[in-house]
N, C-alpha and C positions, 0 to 999 in steps of 0.2 A: 499456573495459579501462584500468587505471591502470598502464601499463608502467613508470612511473618508480620504482615501489617493488618491492622484491624479496620473494620468498617462498622459504622452505626447507620442502620437503615430505619427510617421512620416515616409514617404517613404525614403528609403536609396538606392540611385543609386549604391553605392559601394557594398552593400550587396544584392541588388536586392530583397528586401523584406521590410515589415513594421517593424520598430524597436520601442521598448518601453523603455521610460525613466521614472523613478520613482523619481520625484523631492524631496520628503521628505527623500529619502534614498540616495541622492547624497552625495558623500564623505564617505558613509558607505559601499556601495557595488558598484561593477563595473557597469558602465552605457555604452550603453544601457543594460538593465537587461534581455530582452528576445526579441523575434521577431515573425513574422508570415507571411505566404504567402499572406494572406488577412488581411484587417483591422480588421475584426471580429475575426480572429484567433489570431492576435496580442493582441486584447483587452482581449480575453479569457486567453491567456498566461500571460498577465500582471496581471490579477486578481489572477491567480494561483501563480505568483511570490510574490505578496503582501501577500497572505495567508501563503506561505512558510516562508517569511521573518518574519512575525508576530510570527509564531510558533517558529522559530529559536531564535528570540530575547527573547521571553518569556522563552524558555527552558534554555537559557544561563543566564537568570536573568538580561538582559540588558534592559535599558529603551527604549521604542519605541519613534521614532521621533514624534514631534507634527505635527498634520495635518495642512497643509497650507490652508487658506481660502481666497477667493476673497471677497473684500468689496461688499456688496449688494447695487445695484443701484435701486432706485425706478423706476418702469415702468411708462413711460409717454405715455399718449394717445394724439395723435395729433388731 
């Protein structure tokens, strides 16, 4: 699993399935990158797409995009 890279999974009425976007690879590969009939299947296909992209970028000697991170918010206890 390549947990450094993010996925956005959402339902597509047009495609009648869950579609997967890879934000770090936007502008580098066509989006959405993959899909699935279930959320779980889309997530699995998304991880496979990330692995394939990493392998392809490395084989081509291209730099990988920097992983995007969300700022950490401290947990507050009420």
